[in-house]
C-alpha positions as CSV (number, residue, x, y, z in Angstrom):
1,M,57.5,75.3,134.3
2,L,56.1,76.4,137.6
3,I,54.4,79.8,138.3
4,N,57.6,81.5,139.6
5,E,59.5,80.7,136.4
6,L,56.5,81.7,134.3
7,S,56.3,85.0,136.2
8,K,60.0,85.7,135.6
9,R,59.8,84.9,131.9
10,T,56.7,87.1,131.3
11,V,57.4,89.8,133.9
12,I,53.9,89.3,135.2
13,T,53.4,88.7,138.9
14,A,52.3,85.3,140.2
15,H,49.3,87.0,141.7
16,T,48.2,88.3,138.3
17,I,48.9,85.0,136.6
18,R,46.6,83.3,139.2
19,F,43.9,85.9,138.5
20,Y,44.1,85.2,134.8
21,E,43.9,81.5,135.5
22,K,40.8,82.1,137.7
23,S,39.3,84.2,134.9
24,G,39.8,81.3,132.4
25,L,42.3,83.1,130.3
26,I,45.1,80.5,130.9
27,K,45.2,77.0,132.3
28,G,47.9,75.2,134.2
29,V,48.0,71.4,134.6
30,R,49.0,69.3,137.5
31,D,51.7,66.7,137.1
32,E,50.0,63.4,137.8
33,N,53.4,61.8,138.6
34,I,53.9,64.1,141.5
35,K,51.7,63.4,144.5
36,S,53.5,65.6,147.1
37,N,52.2,69.0,145.9
38,N,49.4,70.6,144.0
39,Y,51.6,72.8,141.8
40,F,50.4,73.8,138.4
41,H,52.8,73.5,135.5
42,Y,52.7,75.8,132.4
43,D,53.9,75.4,128.9
44,E,55.2,77.7,126.1
45,E,51.7,78.3,124.8
46,T,50.9,79.8,128.2
47,V,53.9,82.1,127.8
48,E,52.5,83.2,124.4
49,K,49.0,83.7,125.9
50,L,50.3,85.8,128.7
51,E,52.3,88.0,126.3
52,L,49.1,88.4,124.2
53,I,47.1,89.3,127.4
54,R,49.7,91.8,128.4
55,D,49.7,93.5,125.0
56,A,45.9,93.4,124.7
57,K,45.6,95.1,128.2
58,A,48.1,97.7,127.1
59,I,45.9,98.7,124.1
60,G,42.7,98.8,126.1
61,Y,41.0,95.4,125.8
62,T,38.9,94.3,128.8
63,I,39.3,90.9,130.4
64,S,36.1,89.8,128.7
65,E,37.4,91.0,125.3
66,I,40.7,89.3,126.0
67,A,38.9,86.0,126.6
68,Q,37.2,86.4,123.2
69,L,40.5,87.3,121.6
70,I,42.3,84.3,123.0
71,D,39.5,82.0,122.0
72,A,39.5,83.4,118.5
73,W,43.3,83.2,118.1
74,Y,43.9,79.8,119.6
75,S,40.8,77.9,118.5
76,N,41.1,78.9,114.8
77,K,37.4,79.4,114.7
78,L,37.7,82.8,113.1
79,S,38.9,83.5,109.5
80,K,41.5,86.2,108.8
81,N,38.7,88.6,107.9
82,E,36.8,87.9,111.1
83,K,40.0,88.5,113.1
84,L,40.6,91.8,111.3
85,A,37.0,92.8,112.0
86,F,37.5,92.0,115.7
87,L,40.5,94.4,115.7
88,D,38.8,97.0,113.6
89,E,35.9,97.1,116.2
90,K,38.5,98.0,118.9
91,L,40.0,100.7,116.6
92,V,36.5,102.3,116.2
93,S,36.1,102.1,120.0
94,L,39.4,103.7,120.6
95,D,38.7,106.5,118.1
96,Q,35.5,107.3,120.0
97,K,37.4,107.4,123.3
98,I,40.0,109.7,121.8
99,K,37.2,112.0,120.5
100,D,35.6,111.9,124.0
101,L,38.9,112.7,125.7
102,K,39.5,115.6,123.3
103,E,36.1,117.0,124.2
104,M,36.8,116.7,127.9
105,K,40.1,118.4,127.5
106,R,38.4,121.3,125.6
107,L,35.9,121.7,128.3
108,I,38.5,121.7,131.1
109,S,40.5,124.4,129.1
110,E,37.3,126.5,128.9
111,Y,36.7,126.2,132.7
112,K,40.3,127.1,133.3
113,K,39.9,130.2,131.2
114,D,36.8,131.1,133.1
115,V,38.6,130.7,136.4
116,L,41.6,132.8,135.2
117,N,39.2,135.5,134.0
118,G,37.3,135.5,137.3
119,E,34.1,134.4,135.6
120,C,33.2,131.7,138.1
């Protein structure tokens, strides 16, 4: 399939798909039988990878982490336990971010009280 169809199927813009391709997250292939254009063609695995990328971004993975995730999942280099450890590492990171955000919220609430009480 061409990039427009891929974009429609995944609900990811063609611009973003090209960015992921330049980042090495996905790879299109040129049809050697067609000499009149330089269009890339994509397969079902690319659809799966784009869905994985979309989901990984939604839960906070960086592009670099997503590259590692795709490599791990599609190369079968990692055991089940190693895959779980990779996910657990992100959970620990998210727990820390939640803790940090709660502390920021607490401080803002204190500042707000100070303003309301005319203390600053």
